KEDREN-319862 format. One record per atom (N, C-alpha, C, O): residue number from 1; chain; x, y, z. Coordinates in nm, 3 decimals. Layout:
BEGIN
- NUM,A,X,Y,Z
...
! end
This chain:
BEGIN
- 1,A,2.995,-9.929,1.598
- 1,A,3.137,-9.937,1.573
- 1,A,3.163,-9.988,1.430
- 1,A,3.252,-9.938,1.360
- 2,A,3.084,-10.087,1.388
- 2,A,3.099,-10.141,1.252
- 2,A,3.066,-10.035,1.148
- 2,A,3.131,-10.028,1.044
- 3,A,2.967,-9.954,1.174
- 3,A,2.928,-9.849,1.080
- 3,A,3.039,-9.745,1.067
- 3,A,3.070,-9.701,0.956
- 4,A,3.097,-9.706,1.177
- 4,A,3.207,-9.608,1.174
- 4,A,3.327,-9.667,1.100
- 4,A,3.390,-9.598,1.020
- 5,A,3.357,-9.792,1.125
- 5,A,3.468,-9.858,1.056
- 5,A,3.441,-9.867,0.906
- 5,A,3.530,-9.843,0.825
- 6,A,3.319,-9.901,0.869
- 6,A,3.282,-9.910,0.727
- 6,A,3.292,-9.773,0.660
- 6,A,3.341,-9.762,0.548
- 7,A,3.248,-9.668,0.728
- 7,A,3.258,-9.533,0.672
- 7,A,3.404,-9.491,0.656
- 7,A,3.440,-9.432,0.555
- 8,A,3.486,-9.522,0.755
- 8,A,3.628,-9.487,0.747
- 8,A,3.696,-9.561,0.632
- 8,A,3.774,-9.501,0.557
- 9,A,3.667,-9.688,0.617
- 9,A,3.725,-9.764,0.506
- 9,A,3.675,-9.714,0.371
- 9,A,3.751,-9.709,0.275
- 10,A,3.550,-9.678,0.363
- 10,A,3.494,-9.623,0.239
- 10,A,3.560,-9.491,0.203
- 10,A,3.590,-9.467,0.086
- 11,A,3.582,-9.407,0.301
- 11,A,3.648,-9.278,0.276
- 11,A,3.791,-9.300,0.229
- 11,A,3.837,-9.235,0.136
- 12,A,3.861,-9.391,0.295
- 12,A,3.998,-9.421,0.256
- 12,A,4.003,-9.476,0.113
- 12,A,4.088,-9.434,0.034
- 13,A,3.915,-9.568,0.081
- 13,A,3.912,-9.626,-0.054
- 13,A,3.881,-9.521,-0.159
- 13,A,3.940,-9.522,-0.267
- 14,A,3.789,-9.431,-0.130
- 14,A,3.754,-9.329,-0.229
- 14,A,3.870,-9.233,-0.251
- 14,A,3.890,-9.186,-0.364
- 15,A,3.945,-9.203,-0.149
- 15,A,4.062,-9.115,-0.165
- 15,A,4.172,-9.182,-0.246
- 15,A,4.238,-9.118,-0.327
- 16,A,4.191,-9.311,-0.224
- 16,A,4.293,-9.385,-0.299
- 16,A,4.258,-9.386,-0.448
- 16,A,4.346,-9.372,-0.532
- 17,A,4.131,-9.403,-0.479
- 17,A,4.087,-9.406,-0.618
- 17,A,4.087,-9.265,-0.678
- 17,A,4.121,-9.248,-0.794
- 18,A,4.050,-9.166,-0.600
- 18,A,4.037,-9.030,-0.651
- 18,A,4.172,-8.963,-0.677
- 18,A,4.180,-8.876,-0.763
- 19,A,4.275,-9.001,-0.607
- 19,A,4.405,-8.934,-0.622
- 19,A,4.459,-8.942,-0.765
- 19,A,4.493,-8.837,-0.821
- 20,A,4.467,-9.060,-0.829
- 20,A,4.517,-9.062,-0.967
- 20,A,4.422,-8.992,-1.064
- 20,A,4.467,-8.932,-1.162
- 21,A,4.293,-9.000,-1.039
- 21,A,4.198,-8.930,-1.126
- 21,A,4.217,-8.779,-1.118
- 21,A,4.208,-8.709,-1.219
- 22,A,4.242,-8.730,-0.999
- 22,A,4.265,-8.586,-0.981
- 22,A,4.391,-8.542,-1.056
- 22,A,4.392,-8.438,-1.122
- 23,A,4.498,-8.622,-1.046
- 23,A,4.622,-8.589,-1.116
- 23,A,4.600,-8.587,-1.267
- 23,A,4.652,-8.500,-1.337
- 24,A,4.522,-8.683,-1.317
- 24,A,4.495,-8.687,-1.462
- 24,A,4.406,-8.572,-1.505
- 24,A,4.420,-8.521,-1.616
- 25,A,4.314,-8.531,-1.420
- 25,A,4.229,-8.416,-1.450
- 25,A,4.312,-8.290,-1.461
- 25,A,4.292,-8.210,-1.553
- 26,A,4.405,-8.270,-1.369
- 26,A,4.493,-8.154,-1.375
- 26,A,4.579,-8.156,-1.501
- 26,A,4.601,-8.053,-1.564
- 27,A,4.626,-8.274,-1.538
- 27,A,4.706,-8.288,-1.660
- 27,A,4.623,-8.255,-1.783
- 27,A,4.671,-8.187,-1.874
- 28,A,4.501,-8.303,-1.789
- 28,A,4.413,-8.274,-1.903
- 28,A,4.388,-8.125,-1.914
- 28,A,4.382,-8.070,-2.024
- 29,A,4.373,-8.059,-1.801
- 29,A,4.354,-7.912,-1.803
- 29,A,4.478,-7.842,-1.856
- 29,A,4.467,-7.745,-1.931
- 30,A,4.596,-7.890,-1.816
- 30,A,4.720,-7.830,-1.866
- 30,A,4.729,-7.847,-2.017
- 30,A,4.767,-7.753,-2.087
- 31,A,4.695,-7.965,-2.066
- 31,A,4.697,-7.989,-2.210
- 31,A,4.597,-7.897,-2.280
- 31,A,4.629,-7.839,-2.384
- 32,A,4.479,-7.882,-2.225
- 32,A,4.377,-7.795,-2.283
- 32,A,4.423,-7.649,-2.287
- 32,A,4.382,-7.573,-2.374
- 33,A,4.509,-7.611,-2.193
- 33,A,4.561,-7.474,-2.189
- 33,A,4.687,-7.456,-2.272
- 33,A,4.747,-7.349,-2.271
- 34,A,4.728,-7.561,-2.345
- 34,A,4.841,-7.548,-2.435
- 34,A,4.974,-7.594,-2.380
- 34,A,5.075,-7.579,-2.448
- 35,A,4.977,-7.650,-2.261
- 35,A,5.101,-7.701,-2.203
- 35,A,5.113,-7.849,-2.240
- 35,A,5.051,-7.935,-2.178
- 36,A,5.194,-7.876,-2.343
- 36,A,5.205,-8.013,-2.393
- 36,A,5.326,-8.086,-2.335
- 36,A,5.350,-8.202,-2.369
- 37,A,5.403,-8.020,-2.250
- 37,A,5.518,-8.083,-2.187
- 37,A,5.476,-8.147,-2.054
- 37,A,5.525,-8.110,-1.948
- 38,A,5.387,-8.241,-2.065
- 38,A,5.338,-8.309,-1.945
- 38,A,5.363,-8.458,-1.959
- 38,A,5.366,-8.513,-2.069
- 39,A,5.380,-8.521,-1.846
- 39,A,5.392,-8.666,-1.841
- 39,A,5.317,-8.713,-1.718
- 39,A,5.347,-8.672,-1.606
- 40,A,5.223,-8.798,-1.740
- 40,A,5.145,-8.851,-1.629
- 40,A,5.204,-8.985,-1.590
- 40,A,5.204,-9.078,-1.671
- 41,A,5.254,-8.998,-1.468
- 41,A,5.306,-9.129,-1.429
- 41,A,5.192,-9.230,-1.420
- 41,A,5.089,-9.203,-1.358
- 42,A,5.210,-9.344,-1.482
- 42,A,5.107,-9.448,-1.479
- 42,A,5.103,-9.508,-1.339
- 42,A,5.198,-9.573,-1.296
- 43,A,4.992,-9.487,-1.267
- 43,A,4.986,-9.535,-1.129
- 43,A,4.981,-9.687,-1.116
- 43,A,5.024,-9.741,-1.014
- 44,A,4.931,-9.754,-1.216
- 44,A,4.918,-9.899,-1.211
- 44,A,4.889,-9.950,-1.353
- 44,A,4.861,-9.870,-1.442
- 45,A,4.896,-10.079,-1.374
- 45,A,4.871,-10.132,-1.509
- 45,A,4.723,-10.150,-1.543
- 45,A,4.690,-10.214,-1.643
- 46,A,4.634,-10.095,-1.464
- 46,A,4.491,-10.110,-1.489
- 46,A,4.441,-9.996,-1.578
- 46,A,4.519,-9.934,-1.650
- 47,A,4.313,-9.969,-1.572
- 47,A,4.253,-9.864,-1.656
- 47,A,4.312,-9.727,-1.627
- 47,A,4.325,-9.644,-1.718
- 48,A,4.348,-9.700,-1.501
- 48,A,4.410,-9.572,-1.467
- 48,A,4.544,-9.557,-1.538
- 48,A,4.576,-9.449,-1.588
- 49,A,4.621,-9.664,-1.542
- 49,A,4.750,-9.660,-1.610
- 49,A,4.734,-9.639,-1.759
- 49,A,4.810,-9.563,-1.820
- 50,A,4.636,-9.706,-1.818
- 50,A,4.610,-9.689,-1.961
- 50,A,4.568,-9.545,-1.991
- 50,A,4.612,-9.487,-2.090
- 51,A,4.484,-9.489,-1.907
- 51,A,4.441,-9.351,-1.925
- 51,A,4.558,-9.255,-1.910
- 51,A,4.570,-9.160,-1.988
- 52,A,4.644,-9.277,-1.813
- 52,A,4.761,-9.191,-1.793
- 52,A,4.853,-9.197,-1.915
- 52,A,4.900,-9.093,-1.961
- 53,A,4.879,-9.316,-1.967
- 53,A,4.962,-9.330,-2.085
- 53,A,4.898,-9.263,-2.207
- 53,A,4.968,-9.204,-2.289
- 54,A,4.767,-9.272,-2.218
- 54,A,4.696,-9.209,-2.329
- 54,A,4.706,-9.058,-2.322
- 54,A,4.724,-8.992,-2.425
- 55,A,4.695,-9.001,-2.203
- 55,A,4.708,-8.856,-2.188
- 55,A,4.849,-8.810,-2.225
- 55,A,4.866,-8.708,-2.293
- 56,A,4.948,-8.884,-2.181
- 56,A,5.086,-8.849,-2.214
- 56,A,5.109,-8.858,-2.365
- 56,A,5.173,-8.770,-2.424
- 57,A,5.058,-8.963,-2.427
- 57,A,5.070,-8.978,-2.572
- 57,A,4.996,-8.867,-2.646
- 57,A,5.047,-8.813,-2.745
- 58,A,4.879,-8.833,-2.599
- 58,A,4.803,-8.724,-2.660
- 58,A,4.881,-8.593,-2.657
- 58,A,4.887,-8.521,-2.757
- 59,A,4.941,-8.563,-2.544
- 59,A,5.018,-8.440,-2.531
- 59,A,5.136,-8.440,-2.629
- 59,A,5.163,-8.339,-2.693
- 60,A,5.206,-8.553,-2.639
- 60,A,5.320,-8.561,-2.732
- 60,A,5.274,-8.542,-2.876
- 60,A,5.338,-8.469,-2.952
- 61,A,5.165,-8.608,-2.915
- 61,A,5.115,-8.598,-3.052
- 61,A,5.068,-8.456,-3.084
- 61,A,5.094,-8.405,-3.193
- 62,A,5.000,-8.393,-2.991
- 62,A,4.956,-8.256,-3.014
- 62,A,5.075,-8.161,-3.030
- 62,A,5.075,-8.075,-3.117
- 63,A,5.175,-8.178,-2.946
- 63,A,5.295,-8.094,-2.955
- 63,A,5.362,-8.112,-3.091
- 63,A,5.404,-8.014,-3.153
- 64,A,5.371,-8.236,-3.139
- 64,A,5.432,-8.263,-3.269
- 64,A,5.350,-8.201,-3.382
- 64,A,5.406,-8.139,-3.473
- 65,A,5.219,-8.217,-3.378
- 65,A,5.133,-8.163,-3.484
- 65,A,5.136,-8.010,-3.487
- 65,A,5.142,-7.950,-3.594
- 66,A,5.133,-7.950,-3.371
- 66,A,5.138,-7.803,-3.366
- 66,A,5.273,-7.755,-3.415
- 66,A,5.282,-7.653,-3.484
- 67,A,5.380,-7.827,-3.379
- 67,A,5.513,-7.792,-3.430
- 67,A,5.518,-7.800,-3.582
- 67,A,5.577,-7.713,-3.646
- 68,A,5.458,-7.901,-3.640
- 68,A,5.453,-7.914,-3.786
- 68,A,5.378,-7.798,-3.849
- 68,A,5.421,-7.743,-3.951
- 69,A,5.267,-7.760,-3.789
- 69,A,5.188,-7.649,-3.842
- 69,A,5.263,-7.517,-3.834
- 69,A,5.256,-7.435,-3.926
- 70,A,5.335,-7.498,-3.726
- 70,A,5.414,-7.374,-3.711
- 70,A,5.523,-7.368,-3.815
- 70,A,5.548,-7.263,-3.873
- 71,A,5.590,-7.482,-3.840
- 71,A,5.697,-7.486,-3.940
- 71,A,5.643,-7.459,-4.080
- 71,A,5.711,-7.397,-4.162
- 72,A,5.522,-7.504,-4.108
- 72,A,5.464,-7.482,-4.241
- 72,A,5.430,-7.337,-4.258
- 72,A,5.380,-7.297,-4.364
! end
């Protein structure tokens, strides 16, 4: 019974951790495909939140730089 409970808790914990990573992976793919109008909601103030904010900032900066190049 303890083993089943431990496995269930481990599965639940891995899904909780994997969900924001999956969202950020999809966002990174969108950015790589040229879609710079993305915003990743920061799930928490930890490393996941910092990564989400960095992806959003990266997308904004790339959009601005590409806009500058097009105007030139």
